[in-house]
DRENVEX-255035 format. One record per residue (C-alpha): residue in one letter; x, y, z. Coordinates in nm, 2 decimals. Example, Ala and Ser with C-alpha at 12.3 -4.5 7.8 and 13.67 -1.06 7.14 Angstrom:
2
+-----+--------+--------+--------+
: res :     xx :     yy :     zz :
+-----+--------+--------+--------+
:   A :   1.23 :  -0.45 :   0.78 :
:   S :   1.37 :  -0.11 :   0.71 :
+-----+--------+--------+--------+
***
This chain:
172
+-----+--------+--------+--------+
: res :     xx :     yy :     zz :
+-----+--------+--------+--------+
:   V :   0.00 :  -0.02 :   0.00 :
:   T :   0.16 :   0.33 :  -0.10 :
:   D :   0.02 :   0.68 :  -0.04 :
:   S :  -0.34 :   0.57 :   0.02 :
:   D :  -0.60 :   0.53 :   0.29 :
:   V :  -0.68 :   0.16 :   0.34 :
:   E :  -0.90 :  -0.07 :   0.57 :
:   L :  -0.82 :  -0.44 :   0.61 :
:   R :  -1.11 :  -0.64 :   0.75 :
:   S :  -1.12 :  -1.00 :   0.85 :
:   L :  -0.82 :  -1.11 :   0.65 :
:   V :  -0.58 :  -1.39 :   0.71 :
:   V :  -0.23 :  -1.32 :   0.57 :
:   R :   0.00 :  -1.60 :   0.65 :
:   G :   0.32 :  -1.74 :   0.50 :
:   C :   0.44 :  -1.46 :   0.28 :
:   T :   0.81 :  -1.49 :   0.20 :
:   D :   0.86 :  -1.13 :   0.31 :
:   R :   0.63 :  -0.89 :   0.49 :
:   G :   0.25 :  -0.98 :   0.53 :
:   V :   0.13 :  -0.61 :   0.48 :
:   R :   0.35 :  -0.31 :   0.38 :
:   A :   0.23 :   0.04 :   0.39 :
:   K :   0.42 :   0.35 :   0.33 :
:   V :   0.37 :   0.72 :   0.28 :
:   T :   0.60 :   0.92 :   0.05 :
:   V :   0.44 :   1.26 :   0.06 :
:   P :   0.43 :   1.45 :   0.41 :
:   A :   0.06 :   1.54 :   0.40 :
:   P :  -0.22 :   1.46 :   0.44 :
:   N :  -0.16 :   1.18 :   0.70 :
:   R :  -0.29 :   0.85 :   0.55 :
:   R :  -0.51 :   0.61 :   0.75 :
:   L :  -0.43 :   0.24 :   0.78 :
:   Q :  -0.71 :   0.04 :   0.96 :
:   V :  -0.65 :  -0.32 :   1.04 :
:   L :  -0.96 :  -0.49 :   1.20 :
:   A :  -1.00 :  -0.86 :   1.31 :
:   C :  -0.71 :  -0.98 :   1.10 :
:   T :  -0.47 :  -1.26 :   1.15 :
:   I :  -0.13 :  -1.18 :   1.01 :
:   A :   0.12 :  -1.47 :   1.10 :
:   E :   0.41 :  -1.69 :   1.00 :
:   N :   0.56 :  -1.43 :   0.75 :
:   G :   0.93 :  -1.43 :   0.66 :
:   S :   0.98 :  -1.07 :   0.78 :
:   D :   0.74 :  -0.84 :   0.97 :
:   G :   0.37 :  -0.91 :   1.00 :
:   L :   0.28 :  -0.56 :   0.91 :
:   S :   0.52 :  -0.28 :   0.83 :
:   S :   0.43 :   0.10 :   0.81 :
:   A :   0.65 :   0.41 :   0.72 :
:   G :   0.57 :   0.77 :   0.73 :
:   P :   0.26 :   0.99 :   0.86 :
:   I :   0.01 :   0.71 :   0.89 :
:   D :  -0.27 :   0.71 :   1.15 :
:   L :  -0.26 :   0.33 :   1.24 :
:   R :  -0.55 :   0.15 :   1.40 :
:   L :  -0.53 :  -0.20 :   1.50 :
:   D :  -0.85 :  -0.38 :   1.64 :
:   L :  -0.90 :  -0.74 :   1.74 :
:   C :  -0.59 :  -0.86 :   1.54 :
:   R :  -0.34 :  -1.14 :   1.59 :
:   F :   0.03 :  -1.07 :   1.49 :
:   D :   0.18 :  -1.43 :   1.55 :
:   A :   0.53 :  -1.61 :   1.48 :
:   N :   0.64 :  -1.36 :   1.21 :
:   G :   1.02 :  -1.38 :   1.13 :
:   Q :   1.08 :  -1.02 :   1.24 :
:   E :   0.83 :  -0.79 :   1.43 :
:   G :   0.46 :  -0.86 :   1.46 :
:   V :   0.41 :  -0.48 :   1.37 :
:   D :   0.70 :  -0.25 :   1.27 :
:   A :   0.57 :   0.10 :   1.27 :
:   D :   0.90 :   0.23 :   1.14 :
:   D :   0.91 :   0.62 :   1.16 :
:   L :   0.57 :   0.69 :   1.26 :
:   Q :   0.61 :   1.06 :   1.14 :
:   A :   0.42 :   1.34 :   1.31 :
:   P :   0.38 :   1.62 :   1.05 :
:   A :   0.48 :   1.97 :   1.15 :
:   G :   0.20 :   2.13 :   1.36 :
:   G :  -0.01 :   1.81 :   1.31 :
:   S :  -0.04 :   1.48 :   1.49 :
:   V :  -0.03 :   1.11 :   1.41 :
:   T :  -0.19 :   0.82 :   1.59 :
:   L :  -0.13 :   0.46 :   1.69 :
:   H :  -0.42 :   0.29 :   1.85 :
:   A :  -0.44 :  -0.09 :   1.92 :
:   T :  -0.72 :  -0.25 :   2.10 :
:   G :  -0.76 :  -0.62 :   2.18 :
:   C :  -0.47 :  -0.73 :   1.97 :
:   R :  -0.22 :  -1.03 :   2.03 :
:   F :   0.15 :  -1.02 :   1.95 :
:   F :   0.27 :  -1.37 :   2.00 :
:   G :   0.60 :  -1.55 :   1.93 :
:   N :   0.73 :  -1.31 :   1.69 :
:   V :   1.13 :  -1.33 :   1.62 :
:   F :   1.18 :  -0.98 :   1.73 :
:   E :   0.94 :  -0.74 :   1.91 :
:   G :   0.58 :  -0.80 :   1.91 :
:   L :   0.51 :  -0.42 :   1.83 :
:   D :   0.79 :  -0.19 :   1.75 :
:   A :   0.69 :   0.18 :   1.70 :
:   D :   0.94 :   0.46 :   1.63 :
:   L :   0.79 :   0.81 :   1.69 :
:   A :   0.98 :   1.03 :   1.48 :
:   A :   0.94 :   1.40 :   1.34 :
:   A :   0.87 :   1.44 :   0.97 :
:   P :   1.18 :   1.55 :   0.78 :
:   L :   1.23 :   1.92 :   0.79 :
:   A :   0.94 :   1.99 :   1.06 :
:   A :   0.92 :   2.34 :   1.09 :
:   A :   0.66 :   2.33 :   1.39 :
:   P :   0.63 :   2.06 :   1.67 :
:   G :   0.36 :   1.79 :   1.63 :
:   T :   0.21 :   1.54 :   1.85 :
:   F :   0.20 :   1.15 :   1.88 :
:   D :  -0.11 :   0.99 :   2.02 :
:   V :  -0.03 :   0.63 :   2.13 :
:   R :  -0.30 :   0.44 :   2.31 :
:   L :  -0.27 :   0.06 :   2.35 :
:   E :  -0.54 :  -0.12 :   2.54 :
:   N :  -0.63 :  -0.48 :   2.63 :
:   C :  -0.36 :  -0.62 :   2.41 :
:   S :  -0.13 :  -0.92 :   2.49 :
:   F :   0.24 :  -0.93 :   2.42 :
:   E :   0.37 :  -1.27 :   2.49 :
:   Q :   0.67 :  -1.49 :   2.40 :
:   N :   0.84 :  -1.25 :   2.16 :
:   G :   1.20 :  -1.29 :   2.09 :
:   L :   1.30 :  -0.94 :   2.21 :
:   D :   1.06 :  -0.67 :   2.38 :
:   G :   0.69 :  -0.75 :   2.37 :
:   L :   0.63 :  -0.37 :   2.31 :
:   L :   0.88 :  -0.11 :   2.21 :
:   L :   0.80 :   0.25 :   2.20 :
:   D :   1.09 :   0.46 :   2.08 :
:   Q :   1.08 :   0.83 :   2.07 :
:   E :   1.31 :   0.94 :   1.78 :
:   H :   1.25 :   1.31 :   1.77 :
:   E :   1.56 :   1.42 :   1.97 :
:   F :   1.63 :   1.69 :   1.71 :
:   A :   1.28 :   1.84 :   1.68 :
:   P :   1.21 :   2.01 :   2.01 :
:   G :   0.86 :   2.06 :   2.12 :
:   F :   0.72 :   1.73 :   2.00 :
:   A :   0.47 :   1.58 :   2.25 :
:   A :   0.40 :   1.21 :   2.29 :
:   P :   0.12 :   1.10 :   2.53 :
:   I :   0.12 :   0.75 :   2.56 :
:   V :  -0.14 :   0.53 :   2.74 :
:   V :  -0.09 :   0.15 :   2.78 :
:   R :  -0.38 :   0.01 :   2.96 :
:   G :  -0.51 :  -0.33 :   3.06 :
:   C :  -0.24 :  -0.50 :   2.86 :
:   T :  -0.04 :  -0.83 :   2.94 :
:   A :   0.33 :  -0.88 :   2.88 :
:   R :   0.46 :  -1.22 :   2.97 :
:   A :   0.76 :  -1.45 :   2.88 :
:   N :   0.92 :  -1.20 :   2.62 :
:   R :   1.29 :  -1.26 :   2.60 :
:   A :   1.38 :  -0.89 :   2.67 :
:   A :   1.14 :  -0.63 :   2.82 :
:   G :   0.76 :  -0.68 :   2.84 :
:   V :   0.72 :  -0.31 :   2.78 :
:   H :   1.01 :  -0.08 :   2.69 :
:   V :   0.96 :   0.29 :   2.65 :
:   D :   1.27 :   0.46 :   2.51 :
:   A :   1.18 :   0.81 :   2.61 :
:   D :   1.51 :   0.98 :   2.57 :
:   A :   1.38 :   1.24 :   2.31 :
+-----+--------+--------+--------+
***
């Protein structure tokens, strides 16, 4: 998926050689929306779901299991200048992935002239038996002062991951 709004509903994406789902945005505005609802994305050779750019990402009642890298890799989830970007996950399972269950990098859009906001809400999700962190939220906007990142992790379970259950790298 490139530069489009997409809703994926009730799909099974399993056993792909590379990623199960790949979404990227190549233009900074407007934010694109990726909604993944009641899907199973499992046993793929790389990430289960990979996204890059200013994407509002909503994950509801999904399973990201046994993927060759991350269950979900929200790489450079970019907040645009003066705007916001969201990552909301509700009732999802991140189980047995080789790397992190969910890895989100919160980054400023390139050449952001004004600060933006990241809205991260993860509720009633489970992060279990992943090879590294169950959940990794990495604030990568060190060189863009003024950005805000309210993060809510509520009602979640992190169990038997090989590294941290929940890892928030808030050095930015």
